[in-house]
C-alpha positions as CSV (number, residue, x, y, z in Angstrom):
1,M,-10.0,18.0,13.6
2,I,-9.0,19.2,10.2
3,E,-6.8,21.8,11.9
4,A,-4.7,19.1,13.3
5,F,-3.5,17.7,10.0
6,A,-3.9,20.9,7.8
7,P,-0.1,21.3,7.6
8,L,0.2,17.8,6.2
9,L,-2.6,18.4,3.7
10,V,-1.0,21.7,2.5
11,Q,2.4,19.9,2.1
12,A,0.7,17.0,0.2
13,V,-1.1,19.4,-2.2
14,R,1.9,21.5,-2.8
15,L,4.0,18.3,-3.7
16,H,1.2,17.0,-5.9
17,H,1.0,20.2,-7.9
18,A,4.7,20.2,-8.2
19,G,4.6,16.7,-9.6
20,Q,6.4,15.3,-6.5
21,T,5.4,12.9,-3.8
22,L,5.4,12.8,0.0
23,N,8.9,12.6,1.4
24,D,9.9,9.1,2.3
25,D,10.3,9.9,6.0
26,L,6.7,11.2,6.1
27,A,5.4,8.1,4.2
28,E,7.2,5.7,6.6
29,L,5.8,7.6,9.6
30,M,2.3,7.2,8.2
31,L,3.0,3.5,7.5
32,A,4.2,3.0,11.0
33,R,1.1,4.5,12.5
34,L,-1.0,2.3,10.2
35,R,0.9,-0.8,11.4
36,A,0.3,0.3,15.0
37,R,-3.4,0.7,14.2
38,C,-3.6,-2.7,12.4
39,P,-0.8,-5.2,13.2
40,A,-2.5,-7.7,10.8
41,L,-1.2,-5.8,7.9
42,T,1.5,-7.8,6.1
43,K,4.6,-6.4,4.5
44,R,3.0,-6.8,1.1
45,D,-0.1,-4.9,2.3
46,L,2.1,-2.1,3.5
47,D,4.1,-2.2,0.2
48,V,0.9,-1.5,-1.7
49,V,0.0,1.4,0.6
50,R,3.6,2.7,0.2
51,G,3.1,2.7,-3.5
52,L,-0.1,4.7,-3.1
53,L,1.8,7.2,-1.0
54,A,4.4,7.5,-3.7
55,G,1.6,8.5,-6.1
56,L,1.5,5.3,-8.0
57,A,-1.6,3.8,-9.7
58,T,-2.2,0.1,-9.2
59,E,-0.3,-0.6,-12.4
60,G,2.8,1.2,-11.1
61,I,2.5,-0.5,-7.7
62,A,2.4,-3.9,-9.4
63,E,5.3,-3.2,-11.6
64,R,7.4,-1.9,-8.6
65,M,6.5,-5.0,-6.6
66,G,7.0,-7.4,-9.5
67,I,3.5,-8.8,-9.3
68,E,0.4,-8.8,-11.5
69,V,-1.9,-5.9,-11.4
70,S,-4.7,-8.2,-10.1
71,S,-2.4,-9.2,-7.2
72,A,-1.9,-5.6,-6.3
73,Q,-5.6,-4.9,-6.4
74,T,-6.2,-8.0,-4.2
75,Y,-3.6,-6.7,-1.6
76,L,-5.3,-3.3,-1.7
77,K,-8.7,-4.9,-1.1
78,R,-7.2,-6.8,1.8
79,V,-5.9,-3.6,3.3
80,Y,-9.3,-2.1,3.2
81,R,-11.0,-5.2,4.7
82,K,-8.4,-5.3,7.6
83,L,-9.0,-1.6,8.3
84,G,-12.7,-1.9,8.1
85,I,-12.9,0.7,5.3
86,S,-14.3,0.5,1.8
87,G,-11.8,2.6,-0.4
88,Q,-8.9,4.8,-1.1
89,R,-10.5,7.9,0.2
90,E,-11.1,6.3,3.6
91,L,-7.6,4.9,3.6
92,F,-6.1,8.4,3.2
93,G,-8.5,9.5,6.0
94,V,-7.0,6.8,8.2
95,L,-3.4,7.8,7.2
96,L,-4.0,11.4,7.8
97,A,-5.9,11.0,11.1
98,P,-4.2,12.9,14.0
99,D,-4.5,9.8,16.1
100,A,-3.9,6.5,14.4
101,S,-6.2,4.7,16.8
102,T,-9.3,6.6,15.6
Protein backbone atom coordinates (compact mmCIF):
# COMPACT_ATOMS: atom_id res chain seq x y z
CA MET A 1 0.00 0.00 0.00
CA ILE A 2 2.76 2.45 0.85
CA GLU A 3 4.19 2.00 -2.65
CA ALA A 4 0.97 3.46 -4.06
CA PHE A 5 1.52 6.86 -2.48
CA ALA A 6 5.31 6.85 -2.01
CA PRO A 7 5.83 9.50 -4.74
CA LEU A 8 3.41 11.84 -2.96
CA LEU A 9 5.19 11.30 0.35
CA VAL A 10 8.57 11.96 -1.23
CA GLN A 11 7.26 15.21 -2.74
CA ALA A 12 5.73 16.29 0.56
CA VAL A 13 8.95 15.59 2.48
CA ARG A 14 11.05 17.48 -0.07
CA LEU A 15 8.72 20.45 0.08
CA HIS A 16 8.69 20.42 3.86
CA HIS A 17 12.48 20.41 4.06
CA ALA A 18 12.63 23.22 1.52
CA GLY A 19 10.24 25.26 3.65
CA GLN A 20 7.49 24.98 1.06
CA THR A 21 4.04 23.38 1.07
CA LEU A 22 2.07 21.10 -1.21
CA ASN A 23 1.15 22.72 -4.48
CA ASP A 24 -2.38 24.11 -4.55
CA ASP A 25 -3.54 21.71 -7.26
CA LEU A 26 -2.44 18.70 -5.24
CA ALA A 27 -4.08 20.07 -2.10
CA GLU A 28 -7.34 20.67 -3.99
CA LEU A 29 -7.22 17.13 -5.40
CA MET A 30 -6.82 15.77 -1.88
CA LEU A 31 -9.71 17.93 -0.66
CA ALA A 32 -11.93 16.74 -3.53
CA ARG A 33 -11.21 13.14 -2.58
CA LEU A 34 -12.00 13.95 1.04
CA ARG A 35 -15.32 15.57 0.01
CA ALA A 36 -16.17 12.46 -2.02
CA ARG A 37 -15.44 10.27 0.98
CA CYS A 38 -17.46 12.42 3.39
CA PRO A 39 -20.04 14.72 1.76
CA ALA A 40 -21.06 15.93 5.25
CA LEU A 41 -17.90 18.05 5.45
CA THR A 42 -18.76 21.74 5.23
CA LYS A 43 -16.84 24.47 3.41
CA ARG A 44 -15.44 25.63 6.75
CA ASP A 45 -14.38 22.06 7.63
CA LEU A 46 -12.52 21.86 4.34
CA ASP A 47 -10.99 25.31 4.83
CA VAL A 48 -9.42 24.06 8.07
CA VAL A 49 -8.02 20.98 6.31
CA ARG A 50 -6.77 23.24 3.50
CA GLY A 51 -4.88 25.23 6.13
CA LEU A 52 -3.27 22.07 7.47
CA LEU A 53 -2.23 21.12 3.94
CA ALA A 54 -0.66 24.58 3.60
CA GLY A 55 1.45 23.80 6.66
CA LEU A 56 -0.36 26.13 9.03
CA ALA A 57 -0.81 25.53 12.74
CA THR A 58 -4.26 26.06 14.25
CA GLU A 59 -3.39 29.68 15.03
CA GLY A 60 -2.46 30.37 11.41
CA ILE A 61 -5.59 28.65 10.15
CA ALA A 62 -7.72 30.77 12.47
CA GLU A 63 -6.01 33.95 11.29
CA ARG A 64 -6.42 32.99 7.64
CA MET A 65 -10.12 32.22 8.16
CA GLY A 66 -10.76 35.27 10.34
CA ILE A 67 -12.01 33.20 13.27
CA GLU A 68 -10.94 32.49 16.83
CA VAL A 69 -8.38 29.75 17.47
CA SER A 70 -11.00 27.87 19.50
CA SER A 71 -13.33 27.91 16.48
CA ALA A 72 -10.61 26.48 14.23
CA GLN A 73 -10.00 23.76 16.82
CA THR A 74 -13.73 23.01 16.90
CA TYR A 75 -13.90 22.71 13.10
CA LEU A 76 -10.93 20.36 13.17
CA LYS A 77 -12.55 18.17 15.83
CA ARG A 78 -15.72 18.06 13.71
CA VAL A 79 -13.69 16.91 10.72
CA TYR A 80 -12.21 14.11 12.81
CA ARG A 81 -15.63 13.10 14.11
CA LYS A 82 -17.23 13.13 10.65
CA LEU A 83 -14.42 10.98 9.27
CA GLY A 84 -14.46 8.60 12.24
CA ILE A 85 -10.85 9.34 13.12
CA SER A 86 -9.16 10.70 16.22
CA GLY A 87 -6.39 13.01 15.10
CA GLN A 88 -4.20 14.69 12.55
CA ARG A 89 -2.07 11.63 11.85
CA GLU A 90 -5.16 9.67 10.84
CA LEU A 91 -6.40 12.63 8.79
CA PHE A 92 -3.22 12.60 6.74
CA GLY A 93 -3.58 8.84 6.37
CA VAL A 94 -7.03 9.43 4.88
CA LEU A 95 -5.75 12.21 2.64
CA LEU A 96 -2.86 10.09 1.38
CA ALA A 97 -4.82 6.87 0.93
CA PRO A 98 -4.65 5.62 -2.68
CA ASP A 99 -8.43 5.13 -2.66
CA ALA A 100 -10.46 7.78 -0.84
CA SER A 101 -13.15 5.22 -0.04
CA THR A 102 -10.85 3.24 2.25
